[in-house]
PyMOL Python script that loads the backbone (N, CA, C, O; Angstrom):
from pymol import cmd

cmd.read_pdbstr("""\
ATOM      1  N   UNK A   1       0.777  -1.180   0.047  1.00  0.00           N
ATOM      2  CA  UNK A   1       0.061  -0.082   0.098  1.00  0.00           C
ATOM      3  C   UNK A   1       0.938   1.150  -0.125  1.00  0.00           C
ATOM      4  O   UNK A   1       0.709   2.010  -0.975  1.00  0.00           O
ATOM      5  N   UNK A   2       1.860   1.146   0.640  1.00  0.00           N
ATOM      6  CA  UNK A   2       2.779   2.472   0.800  1.00  0.00           C
ATOM      7  C   UNK A   2       4.078   2.348  -0.117  1.00  0.00           C
ATOM      8  O   UNK A   2       5.081   2.993   0.186  1.00  0.00           O
ATOM      9  N   UNK A   3       4.062   1.602  -1.126  1.00  0.00           N
ATOM     10  CA  UNK A   3       5.206   1.393  -1.932  1.00  0.00           C
ATOM     11  C   UNK A   3       4.904   2.035  -3.241  1.00  0.00           C
ATOM     12  O   UNK A   3       3.772   2.185  -3.701  1.00  0.00           O
ATOM     13  N   UNK A   4       6.081   2.417  -3.825  1.00  0.00           N
ATOM     14  CA  UNK A   4       5.876   3.313  -5.111  1.00  0.00           C
ATOM     15  C   UNK A   4       5.241   2.313  -6.204  1.00  0.00           C
ATOM     16  O   UNK A   4       5.442   1.100  -6.141  1.00  0.00           O
ATOM     17  N   UNK A   5       4.546   2.847  -7.100  1.00  0.00           N
ATOM     18  CA  UNK A   5       3.872   2.017  -8.140  1.00  0.00           C
ATOM     19  C   UNK A   5       3.880   2.866  -9.509  1.00  0.00           C
ATOM     20  O   UNK A   5       3.537   4.048  -9.482  1.00  0.00           O
ATOM     21  N   UNK A   6       4.203   2.358 -10.484  1.00  0.00           N
ATOM     22  CA  UNK A   6       4.336   2.810 -11.830  1.00  0.00           C
ATOM     23  C   UNK A   6       2.935   3.016 -12.403  1.00  0.00           C
ATOM     24  O   UNK A   6       2.292   1.967 -12.395  1.00  0.00           O
ATOM     25  N   UNK A   7       2.330   3.984 -12.858  1.00  0.00           N
ATOM     26  CA  UNK A   7       0.988   4.207 -13.484  1.00  0.00           C
ATOM     27  C   UNK A   7       1.300   4.972 -14.775  1.00  0.00           C
ATOM     28  O   UNK A   7       1.454   6.193 -14.803  1.00  0.00           O
ATOM     29  N   UNK A   8       1.376   4.199 -15.795  1.00  0.00           N
ATOM     30  CA  UNK A   8       1.692   4.693 -16.957  1.00  0.00           C
ATOM     31  C   UNK A   8       3.101   5.409 -17.045  1.00  0.00           C
ATOM     32  O   UNK A   8       4.098   4.710 -16.863  1.00  0.00           O
ATOM     33  N   UNK A   9       3.235   6.657 -17.292  1.00  0.00           N
ATOM     34  CA  UNK A   9       4.474   7.210 -17.308  1.00  0.00           C
ATOM     35  C   UNK A   9       4.652   7.896 -15.994  1.00  0.00           C
ATOM     36  O   UNK A   9       5.673   8.563 -15.825  1.00  0.00           O
ATOM     37  N   UNK A  10       3.742   7.796 -15.028  1.00  0.00           N
ATOM     38  CA  UNK A  10       3.932   8.681 -13.576  1.00  0.00           C
ATOM     39  C   UNK A  10       4.230   7.431 -12.593  1.00  0.00           C
ATOM     40  O   UNK A  10       3.639   6.352 -12.607  1.00  0.00           O
ATOM     41  N   UNK A  11       5.305   7.833 -11.719  1.00  0.00           N
ATOM     42  CA  UNK A  11       5.501   6.905 -10.511  1.00  0.00           C
ATOM     43  C   UNK A  11       4.867   7.450  -9.447  1.00  0.00           C
ATOM     44  O   UNK A  11       5.309   8.519  -9.026  1.00  0.00           O
ATOM     45  N   UNK A  12       3.777   6.876  -8.832  1.00  0.00           N
ATOM     46  CA  UNK A  12       2.967   7.300  -7.543  1.00  0.00           C
ATOM     47  C   UNK A  12       3.915   6.687  -6.456  1.00  0.00           C
ATOM     48  O   UNK A  12       4.586   5.669  -6.625  1.00  0.00           O
ATOM     49  N   UNK A  13       3.875   7.482  -5.265  1.00  0.00           N
ATOM     50  CA  UNK A  13       4.757   7.018  -4.142  1.00  0.00           C
ATOM     51  C   UNK A  13       4.113   6.189  -3.202  1.00  0.00           C
ATOM     52  O   UNK A  13       4.740   5.688  -2.269  1.00  0.00           O
ATOM     53  N   UNK A  14       2.770   5.985  -3.398  1.00  0.00           N
ATOM     54  CA  UNK A  14       2.016   4.905  -2.563  1.00  0.00           C
ATOM     55  C   UNK A  14       0.721   4.644  -3.454  1.00  0.00           C
ATOM     56  O   UNK A  14       0.604   5.263  -4.512  1.00  0.00           O
ATOM     57  N   UNK A  15      -0.141   3.843  -3.091  1.00  0.00           N
ATOM     58  CA  UNK A  15      -1.215   3.281  -3.646  1.00  0.00           C
ATOM     59  C   UNK A  15      -2.705   3.831  -3.360  1.00  0.00           C
ATOM     60  O   UNK A  15      -3.740   3.339  -3.810  1.00  0.00           O
ATOM     61  N   UNK A  16      -2.598   4.936  -2.532  1.00  0.00           N
ATOM     62  CA  UNK A  16      -3.823   5.542  -2.170  1.00  0.00           C
ATOM     63  C   UNK A  16      -4.134   6.742  -3.026  1.00  0.00           C
ATOM     64  O   UNK A  16      -3.376   7.694  -3.213  1.00  0.00           O
ATOM     65  N   UNK A  17      -5.286   6.587  -3.499  1.00  0.00           N
ATOM     66  CA  UNK A  17      -5.704   7.517  -4.629  1.00  0.00           C
ATOM     67  C   UNK A  17      -6.956   8.468  -4.133  1.00  0.00           C
ATOM     68  O   UNK A  17      -7.816   7.860  -3.496  1.00  0.00           O
ATOM     69  N   UNK A  18      -7.143   9.669  -4.308  1.00  0.00           N
ATOM     70  CA  UNK A  18      -8.268  10.373  -4.045  1.00  0.00           C
ATOM     71  C   UNK A  18      -9.250  10.254  -5.159  1.00  0.00           C
ATOM     72  O   UNK A  18      -9.078  10.734  -6.280  1.00  0.00           O
ATOM     73  N   UNK A  19     -10.368   9.532  -4.741  1.00  0.00           N
ATOM     74  CA  UNK A  19     -11.465   9.350  -5.718  1.00  0.00           C
ATOM     75  C   UNK A  19     -11.975  10.562  -6.137  1.00  0.00           C
ATOM     76  O   UNK A  19     -11.659  11.538  -5.456  1.00  0.00           O
ATOM     77  N   UNK A  20     -12.832  10.770  -7.286  1.00  0.00           N
ATOM     78  CA  UNK A  20     -13.431  12.049  -7.682  1.00  0.00           C
ATOM     79  C   UNK A  20     -14.581  12.293  -6.749  1.00  0.00           C
ATOM     80  O   UNK A  20     -15.396  11.412  -6.473  1.00  0.00           O
ATOM     81  N   UNK A  21     -14.627  13.559  -6.255  1.00  0.00           N
ATOM     82  CA  UNK A  21     -15.544  13.971  -5.346  1.00  0.00           C
ATOM     83  C   UNK A  21     -16.053  15.336  -5.851  1.00  0.00           C
ATOM     84  O   UNK A  21     -15.280  16.287  -5.971  1.00  0.00           O
ATOM     85  N   UNK A  22     -17.428  15.423  -6.158  1.00  0.00           N
ATOM     86  CA  UNK A  22     -17.920  16.741  -6.666  1.00  0.00           C
ATOM     87  C   UNK A  22     -17.972  17.628  -5.439  1.00  0.00           C
ATOM     88  O   UNK A  22     -18.605  17.259  -4.450  1.00  0.00           O
ATOM     89  N   UNK A  23     -17.389  18.675  -5.465  1.00  0.00           N
ATOM     90  CA  UNK A  23     -17.111  19.693  -4.396  1.00  0.00           C
ATOM     91  C   UNK A  23     -18.151  20.851  -4.536  1.00  0.00           C
ATOM     92  O   UNK A  23     -18.561  21.432  -3.531  1.00  0.00           O
ATOM     93  N   UNK A  24     -18.567  21.175  -5.775  1.00  0.00           N
ATOM     94  CA  UNK A  24     -19.483  22.376  -6.021  1.00  0.00           C
ATOM     95  C   UNK A  24     -18.871  23.761  -5.299  1.00  0.00           C
ATOM     96  O   UNK A  24     -19.494  24.517  -4.553  1.00  0.00           O
ATOM     97  N   UNK A  25     -17.690  23.862  -5.663  1.00  0.00           N
ATOM     98  CA  UNK A  25     -17.094  25.152  -5.206  1.00  0.00           C
ATOM     99  C   UNK A  25     -16.664  26.076  -6.420  1.00  0.00           C
ATOM    100  O   UNK A  25     -15.822  26.953  -6.225  1.00  0.00           O
ATOM    101  N   UNK A  26     -17.122  25.927  -7.428  1.00  0.00           N
ATOM    102  CA  UNK A  26     -17.045  26.784  -8.699  1.00  0.00           C
ATOM    103  C   UNK A  26     -17.858  27.969  -8.487  1.00  0.00           C
ATOM    104  O   UNK A  26     -18.637  27.973  -7.534  1.00  0.00           O
ATOM    105  N   UNK A  27     -17.753  29.196  -9.428  1.00  0.00           N
ATOM    106  CA  UNK A  27     -18.443  30.328  -9.181  1.00  0.00           C
ATOM    107  C   UNK A  27     -19.653  30.021 -10.321  1.00  0.00           C
ATOM    108  O   UNK A  27     -19.709  28.968 -10.956  1.00  0.00           O
ATOM    109  N   UNK A  28     -20.531  31.045 -10.450  1.00  0.00           N
ATOM    110  CA  UNK A  28     -21.720  30.893 -11.328  1.00  0.00           C
ATOM    111  C   UNK A  28     -21.225  30.807 -12.895  1.00  0.00           C
ATOM    112  O   UNK A  28     -22.009  30.404 -13.754  1.00  0.00           O
ATOM    113  N   UNK A  29     -20.065  31.153 -13.176  1.00  0.00           N
ATOM    114  CA  UNK A  29     -19.628  30.894 -14.581  1.00  0.00           C
ATOM    115  C   UNK A  29     -18.700  29.649 -14.532  1.00  0.00           C
ATOM    116  O   UNK A  29     -17.785  29.484 -15.340  1.00  0.00           O
ATOM    117  N   UNK A  30     -19.002  28.773 -13.515  1.00  0.00           N
ATOM    118  CA  UNK A  30     -18.152  27.397 -13.499  1.00  0.00           C
ATOM    119  C   UNK A  30     -16.826  27.377 -13.419  1.00  0.00           C
ATOM    120  O   UNK A  30     -16.186  26.422 -13.860  1.00  0.00           O
ATOM    121  N   UNK A  31     -16.230  28.467 -12.825  1.00  0.00           N
ATOM    122  CA  UNK A  31     -14.704  28.739 -12.896  1.00  0.00           C
ATOM    123  C   UNK A  31     -14.327  28.366 -11.274  1.00  0.00           C
ATOM    124  O   UNK A  31     -14.877  28.890 -10.305  1.00  0.00           O
ATOM    125  N   UNK A  32     -13.362  27.435 -11.220  1.00  0.00           N
ATOM    126  CA  UNK A  32     -12.728  27.429  -9.791  1.00  0.00           C
ATOM    127  C   UNK A  32     -12.260  28.592  -9.173  1.00  0.00           C
ATOM    128  O   UNK A  32     -11.917  29.496  -9.936  1.00  0.00           O
ATOM    129  N   UNK A  33     -12.160  28.795  -7.890  1.00  0.00           N
ATOM    130  CA  UNK A  33     -11.707  29.813  -7.233  1.00  0.00           C
ATOM    131  C   UNK A  33     -10.572  29.358  -6.281  1.00  0.00           C
ATOM    132  O   UNK A  33      -9.974  28.282  -6.315  1.00  0.00           O
ATOM    133  N   UNK A  34     -10.392  30.402  -5.415  1.00  0.00           N
ATOM    134  CA  UNK A  34      -9.275  30.075  -4.344  1.00  0.00           C
ATOM    135  C   UNK A  34      -9.675  28.920  -3.441  1.00  0.00           C
ATOM    136  O   UNK A  34      -8.748  28.246  -2.994  1.00  0.00           O
ATOM    137  N   UNK A  35     -10.913  28.592  -3.108  1.00  0.00           N
ATOM    138  CA  UNK A  35     -11.086  27.484  -2.355  1.00  0.00           C
ATOM    139  C   UNK A  35     -10.877  26.201  -2.914  1.00  0.00           C
ATOM    140  O   UNK A  35     -10.483  25.303  -2.169  1.00  0.00           O
ATOM    141  N   UNK A  36     -11.088  25.972  -4.155  1.00  0.00           N
ATOM    142  CA  UNK A  36     -10.782  24.878  -4.959  1.00  0.00           C
ATOM    143  C   UNK A  36      -9.245  24.670  -5.050  1.00  0.00           C
ATOM    144  O   UNK A  36      -8.714  23.563  -4.953  1.00  0.00           O
ATOM    145  N   UNK A  37      -8.618  25.770  -5.234  1.00  0.00           N
ATOM    146  CA  UNK A  37      -7.306  25.494  -5.249  1.00  0.00           C
ATOM    147  C   UNK A  37      -6.730  25.085  -3.979  1.00  0.00           C
ATOM    148  O   UNK A  37      -5.934  24.146  -3.970  1.00  0.00           O
ATOM    149  N   UNK A  38      -7.005  25.613  -3.039  1.00  0.00           N
ATOM    150  CA  UNK A  38      -6.606  25.254  -1.560  1.00  0.00           C
ATOM    151  C   UNK A  38      -6.893  23.808  -1.421  1.00  0.00           C
ATOM    152  O   UNK A  38      -6.047  23.024  -0.991  1.00  0.00           O
ATOM    153  N   UNK A  39      -8.206  23.417  -1.821  1.00  0.00           N
ATOM    154  CA  UNK A  39      -8.500  21.856  -1.495  1.00  0.00           C
ATOM    155  C   UNK A  39      -7.675  20.961  -2.128  1.00  0.00           C
ATOM    156  O   UNK A  39      -7.268  19.948  -1.560  1.00  0.00           O
ATOM    157  N   UNK A  40      -7.325  21.323  -3.544  1.00  0.00           N
ATOM    158  CA  UNK A  40      -6.543  20.415  -4.324  1.00  0.00           C
ATOM    159  C   UNK A  40      -5.044  20.417  -3.868  1.00  0.00           C
ATOM    160  O   UNK A  40      -4.305  19.437  -3.962  1.00  0.00           O
ATOM    161  N   UNK A  41      -4.666  21.711  -3.332  1.00  0.00           N
ATOM    162  CA  UNK A  41      -3.318  21.829  -3.010  1.00  0.00           C
ATOM    163  C   UNK A  41      -3.009  20.980  -1.671  1.00  0.00           C
ATOM    164  O   UNK A  41      -1.974  20.353  -1.444  1.00  0.00           O
ATOM    165  N   UNK A  42      -4.093  21.097  -0.872  1.00  0.00           N
ATOM    166  CA  UNK A  42      -3.655  20.289   0.472  1.00  0.00           C
ATOM    167  C   UNK A  42      -3.753  18.742   0.121  1.00  0.00           C
ATOM    168  O   UNK A  42      -3.113  17.914   0.769  1.00  0.00           O
ATOM    169  N   UNK A  43      -4.449  18.448  -0.763  1.00  0.00           N
ATOM    170  CA  UNK A  43      -4.464  16.900  -0.844  1.00  0.00           C
ATOM    171  C   UNK A  43      -3.452  16.524  -1.995  1.00  0.00           C
ATOM    172  O   UNK A  43      -3.463  15.365  -2.410  1.00  0.00           O
ATOM    173  N   UNK A  44      -2.678  17.341  -2.470  1.00  0.00           N
ATOM    174  CA  UNK A  44      -1.363  17.186  -3.514  1.00  0.00           C
ATOM    175  C   UNK A  44      -0.144  17.457  -2.801  1.00  0.00           C
ATOM    176  O   UNK A  44       0.961  17.458  -3.343  1.00  0.00           O
ATOM    177  N   UNK A  45      -0.401  17.742  -1.289  1.00  0.00           N
ATOM    178  CA  UNK A  45       0.831  18.263  -0.767  1.00  0.00           C
ATOM    179  C   UNK A  45       1.976  17.118  -0.682  1.00  0.00           C
ATOM    180  O   UNK A  45       3.140  17.479  -0.515  1.00  0.00           O
ATOM    181  N   UNK A  46       1.686  15.854  -0.784  1.00  0.00           N
ATOM    182  CA  UNK A  46       2.669  14.760  -0.638  1.00  0.00           C
ATOM    183  C   UNK A  46       3.063  14.503  -2.025  1.00  0.00           C
ATOM    184  O   UNK A  46       2.149  14.207  -2.794  1.00  0.00           O
ATOM    185  N   UNK A  47       4.395  14.570  -2.540  1.00  0.00           N
ATOM    186  CA  UNK A  47       4.641  14.160  -3.975  1.00  0.00           C
ATOM    187  C   UNK A  47       4.319  12.916  -4.065  1.00  0.00           C
ATOM    188  O   UNK A  47       4.231  12.074  -3.171  1.00  0.00           O
ATOM    189  N   UNK A  48       4.104  12.806  -5.449  1.00  0.00           N
ATOM    190  CA  UNK A  48       3.685  11.444  -6.076  1.00  0.00           C
ATOM    191  C   UNK A  48       2.357  10.859  -5.595  1.00  0.00           C
ATOM    192  O   UNK A  48       2.206   9.645  -5.457  1.00  0.00           O
ATOM    193  N   UNK A  49       1.361  11.788  -5.333  1.00  0.00           N
ATOM    194  CA  UNK A  49      -0.019  11.383  -5.057  1.00  0.00           C
ATOM    195  C   UNK A  49      -0.652  11.621  -6.319  1.00  0.00           C
ATOM    196  O   UNK A  49      -0.375  12.556  -7.071  1.00  0.00           O
ATOM    197  N   UNK A  50      -1.658  10.589  -6.553  1.00  0.00           N
ATOM    198  CA  UNK A  50      -2.451  10.581  -7.499  1.00  0.00           C
ATOM    199  C   UNK A  50      -4.022  11.203  -7.152  1.00  0.00           C
ATOM    200  O   UNK A  50      -4.647  10.587  -6.289  1.00  0.00           O
ATOM    201  N   UNK A  51      -4.521  12.097  -7.628  1.00  0.00           N
ATOM    202  CA  UNK A  51      -5.759  12.698  -7.482  1.00  0.00           C
ATOM    203  C   UNK A  51      -6.697  12.677  -8.848  1.00  0.00           C
ATOM    204  O   UNK A  51      -6.304  13.007  -9.967  1.00  0.00           O
ATOM    205  N   UNK A  52      -7.960  12.239  -8.519  1.00  0.00           N
ATOM    206  CA  UNK A  52      -8.812  12.190  -9.779  1.00  0.00           C
ATOM    207  C   UNK A  52      -9.689  13.288  -9.324  1.00  0.00           C
ATOM    208  O   UNK A  52     -10.338  13.184  -8.283  1.00  0.00           O
ATOM    209  N   UNK A  53      -9.731  14.488 -10.181  1.00  0.00           N
ATOM    210  CA  UNK A  53     -10.460  15.629  -9.842  1.00  0.00           C
ATOM    211  C   UNK A  53     -12.071  15.216 -10.127  1.00  0.00           C
ATOM    212  O   UNK A  53     -12.492  14.180 -10.642  1.00  0.00           O
ATOM    213  N   UNK A  54     -12.762  16.272  -9.664  1.00  0.00           N
ATOM    214  CA  UNK A  54     -14.299  16.098  -9.807  1.00  0.00           C
ATOM    215  C   UNK A  54     -14.771  16.141 -11.033  1.00  0.00           C
ATOM    216  O   UNK A  54     -13.992  16.329 -11.967  1.00  0.00           O
ATOM    217  N   UNK A  55     -15.964  15.996 -11.220  1.00  0.00           N
ATOM    218  CA  UNK A  55     -16.852  16.120 -12.341  1.00  0.00           C
ATOM    219  C   UNK A  55     -16.820  17.328 -12.989  1.00  0.00           C
ATOM    220  O   UNK A  55     -17.208  18.325 -12.379  1.00  0.00           O
ATOM    221  N   UNK A  56     -16.397  17.423 -14.200  1.00  0.00           N
ATOM    222  CA  UNK A  56     -16.350  18.976 -14.836  1.00  0.00           C
ATOM    223  C   UNK A  56     -17.049  18.912 -15.993  1.00  0.00           C
ATOM    224  O   UNK A  56     -16.848  18.045 -16.843  1.00  0.00           O
ATOM    225  N   UNK A  57     -17.898  19.818 -16.088  1.00  0.00           N
ATOM    226  CA  UNK A  57     -18.827  20.016 -17.601  1.00  0.00           C
ATOM    227  C   UNK A  57     -17.780  20.396 -18.717  1.00  0.00           C
ATOM    228  O   UNK A  57     -16.887  21.218 -18.509  1.00  0.00           O
ATOM    229  N   UNK A  58     -17.945  19.766 -19.865  1.00  0.00           N
ATOM    230  CA  UNK A  58     -17.257  20.143 -21.013  1.00  0.00           C
ATOM    231  C   UNK A  58     -17.805  21.285 -21.903  1.00  0.00           C
ATOM    232  O   UNK A  58     -17.175  21.851 -22.796  1.00  0.00           O
ATOM    233  N   UNK A  59     -19.006  21.519 -21.541  1.00  0.00           N
ATOM    234  CA  UNK A  59     -19.811  22.448 -22.311  1.00  0.00           C
ATOM    235  C   UNK A  59     -21.012  23.006 -21.359  1.00  0.00           C
ATOM    236  O   UNK A  59     -21.463  22.293 -20.463  1.00  0.00           O
ATOM    237  N   UNK A  60     -21.506  24.325 -21.605  1.00  0.00           N
ATOM    238  CA  UNK A  60     -22.462  24.961 -20.853  1.00  0.00           C
ATOM    239  C   UNK A  60     -23.647  24.063 -20.791  1.00  0.00           C
ATOM    240  O   UNK A  60     -24.236  23.829 -19.735  1.00  0.00           O
ATOM    241  N   UNK A  61     -24.016  23.517 -22.056  1.00  0.00           N
ATOM    242  CA  UNK A  61     -25.221  22.787 -22.121  1.00  0.00           C
ATOM    243  C   UNK A  61     -25.180  21.130 -21.510  1.00  0.00           C
ATOM    244  O   UNK A  61     -26.160  20.390 -21.421  1.00  0.00           O
ATOM    245  N   UNK A  62     -23.844  20.817 -21.150  1.00  0.00           N
ATOM    246  CA  UNK A  62     -23.620  19.650 -20.531  1.00  0.00           C
ATOM    247  C   UNK A  62     -24.078  19.692 -19.198  1.00  0.00           C
ATOM    248  O   UNK A  62     -24.406  18.641 -18.647  1.00  0.00           O
ATOM    249  N   UNK A  63     -24.138  20.714 -18.644  1.00  0.00           N
ATOM    250  CA  UNK A  63     -24.399  20.926 -17.117  1.00  0.00           C
ATOM    251  C   UNK A  63     -25.693  21.058 -16.858  1.00  0.00           C
ATOM    252  O   UNK A  63     -26.486  21.469 -17.705  1.00  0.00           O
ATOM    253  N   UNK A  64     -26.083  20.665 -15.459  1.00  0.00           N
ATOM    254  CA  UNK A  64     -27.217  20.808 -14.797  1.00  0.00           C
ATOM    255  C   UNK A  64     -27.370  21.548 -13.346  1.00  0.00           C
ATOM    256  O   UNK A  64     -28.413  22.022 -12.896  1.00  0.00           O
ATOM    257  N   UNK A  65     -26.290  21.536 -12.821  1.00  0.00           N
ATOM    258  CA  UNK A  65     -26.102  21.760 -11.447  1.00  0.00           C
ATOM    259  C   UNK A  65     -25.311  23.117 -11.348  1.00  0.00           C
ATOM    260  O   UNK A  65     -24.446  23.286 -12.208  1.00  0.00           O
ATOM    261  N   UNK A  66     -25.488  24.061 -10.453  1.00  0.00           N
ATOM    262  CA  UNK A  66     -24.650  25.304 -10.359  1.00  0.00           C
ATOM    263  C   UNK A  66     -23.450  24.824  -9.444  1.00  0.00           C
ATOM    264  O   UNK A  66     -23.476  23.881  -8.654  1.00  0.00           O
ATOM    265  N   UNK A  67     -22.295  25.755  -9.744  1.00  0.00           N
ATOM    266  CA  UNK A  67     -21.076  25.656  -8.932  1.00  0.00           C
ATOM    267  C   UNK A  67     -20.093  24.337  -9.155  1.00  0.00           C
ATOM    268  O   UNK A  67     -19.234  23.970  -8.354  1.00  0.00           O
ATOM    269  N   UNK A  68     -20.412  23.700 -10.438  1.00  0.00           N
ATOM    270  CA  UNK A  68     -19.596  22.524 -10.805  1.00  0.00           C
ATOM    271  C   UNK A  68     -18.800  23.165 -11.677  1.00  0.00           C
ATOM    272  O   UNK A  68     -19.256  23.982 -12.478  1.00  0.00           O
ATOM    273  N   UNK A  69     -17.478  22.841 -11.601  1.00  0.00           N
ATOM    274  CA  UNK A  69     -16.501  23.418 -12.619  1.00  0.00           C
ATOM    275  C   UNK A  69     -16.702  23.076 -14.027  1.00  0.00           C
ATOM    276  O   UNK A  69     -17.236  21.980 -14.195  1.00  0.00           O
ATOM    277  N   UNK A  70     -16.426  23.698 -15.017  1.00  0.00           N
ATOM    278  CA  UNK A  70     -16.404  23.612 -16.397  1.00  0.00           C
ATOM    279  C   UNK A  70     -14.813  23.652 -16.921  1.00  0.00           C
ATOM    280  O   UNK A  70     -13.828  24.029 -16.287  1.00  0.00           O
ATOM    281  N   UNK A  71     -14.884  23.185 -18.164  1.00  0.00           N
ATOM    282  CA  UNK A  71     -13.455  23.274 -18.906  1.00  0.00           C
ATOM    283  C   UNK A  71     -13.703  23.637 -20.302  1.00  0.00           C
ATOM    284  O   UNK A  71     -13.098  23.031 -21.186  1.00  0.00           O
ATOM    285  N   UNK A  72     -14.587  24.625 -20.604  1.00  0.00           N
ATOM    286  CA  UNK A  72     -15.022  25.011 -22.090  1.00  0.00           C
ATOM    287  C   UNK A  72     -14.475  26.354 -22.335  1.00  0.00           C
ATOM    288  O   UNK A  72     -14.438  26.789 -23.486  1.00  0.00           O
ATOM    289  N   UNK A  73     -14.027  27.074 -21.292  1.00  0.00           N
ATOM    290  CA  UNK A  73     -13.901  28.473 -21.643  1.00  0.00           C
ATOM    291  C   UNK A  73     -12.245  28.699 -21.193  1.00  0.00           C
ATOM    292  O   UNK A  73     -11.780  28.011 -20.284  1.00  0.00           O
ATOM    293  N   UNK A  74     -11.539  29.556 -21.794  1.00  0.00           N
ATOM    294  CA  UNK A  74     -10.173  29.853 -21.397  1.00  0.00           C
ATOM    295  C   UNK A  74     -10.010  30.173 -20.034  1.00  0.00           C
ATOM    296  O   UNK A  74      -8.968  29.809 -19.487  1.00  0.00           O
ATOM    297  N   UNK A  75     -10.960  30.863 -19.317  1.00  0.00           N
ATOM    298  CA  UNK A  75     -11.029  31.297 -17.750  1.00  0.00           C
ATOM    299  C   UNK A  75     -11.054  29.897 -17.154  1.00  0.00           C
ATOM    300  O   UNK A  75     -10.225  29.567 -16.306  1.00  0.00           O
ATOM    301  N   UNK A  76     -11.848  29.204 -17.524  1.00  0.00           N
ATOM    302  CA  UNK A  76     -11.912  27.686 -16.697  1.00  0.00           C
ATOM    303  C   UNK A  76     -10.797  26.892 -16.856  1.00  0.00           C
ATOM    304  O   UNK A  76     -10.408  26.212 -15.907  1.00  0.00           O
ATOM    305  N   UNK A  77     -10.207  26.877 -17.956  1.00  0.00           N
ATOM    306  CA  UNK A  77      -9.029  26.066 -18.283  1.00  0.00           C
ATOM    307  C   UNK A  77      -7.885  26.732 -17.363  1.00  0.00           C
ATOM    308  O   UNK A  77      -7.161  26.009 -16.679  1.00  0.00           O
ATOM    309  N   UNK A  78      -7.764  27.962 -17.370  1.00  0.00           N
ATOM    310  CA  UNK A  78      -6.577  28.539 -16.714  1.00  0.00           C
ATOM    311  C   UNK A  78      -6.761  28.321 -15.165  1.00  0.00           C
ATOM    312  O   UNK A  78      -5.785  28.212 -14.423  1.00  0.00           O
ATOM    313  N   UNK A  79      -8.043  28.265 -14.719  1.00  0.00           N
ATOM    314  CA  UNK A  79      -8.163  28.004 -13.278  1.00  0.00           C
ATOM    315  C   UNK A  79      -7.769  26.632 -12.890  1.00  0.00           C
ATOM    316  O   UNK A  79      -7.422  26.432 -11.726  1.00  0.00           O
ATOM    317  N   UNK A  80      -7.790  25.659 -13.760  1.00  0.00           N
ATOM    318  CA  UNK A  80      -7.375  24.206 -13.577  1.00  0.00           C
ATOM    319  C   UNK A  80      -5.929  24.093 -13.610  1.00  0.00           C
ATOM    320  O   UNK A  80      -5.432  23.014 -13.287  1.00  0.00           O
ATOM    321  N   UNK A  81      -5.218  25.022 -13.943  1.00  0.00           N
ATOM    322  CA  UNK A  81      -3.684  24.922 -14.170  1.00  0.00           C
ATOM    323  C   UNK A  81      -2.953  25.374 -12.889  1.00  0.00           C
ATOM    324  O   UNK A  81      -1.723  25.374 -12.848  1.00  0.00           O
TER     325      UNK A  81
END
""", "prot")
cmd.dss("prot")
cmd.show_as("cartoon", "prot")
cmd.util.cbc("prot")
cmd.orient("prot")
């Protein structure tokens, strides 16, 4: 469980993975803000940790819930980086 493992081209330092959890912390334009950055930063603080991010809308029409992040606009893409 706590031994390194090769996953494709990436080596993770342990076999514990953060499963995707919808956090509903994006703004009304579906852009992540500081709270989401802090959330993922805390969970990625150990090098070699694998995180699977939350559900993310690929288009405005693909969504149905508020505050779920999107990835169709330049602003949204920048927020994920």
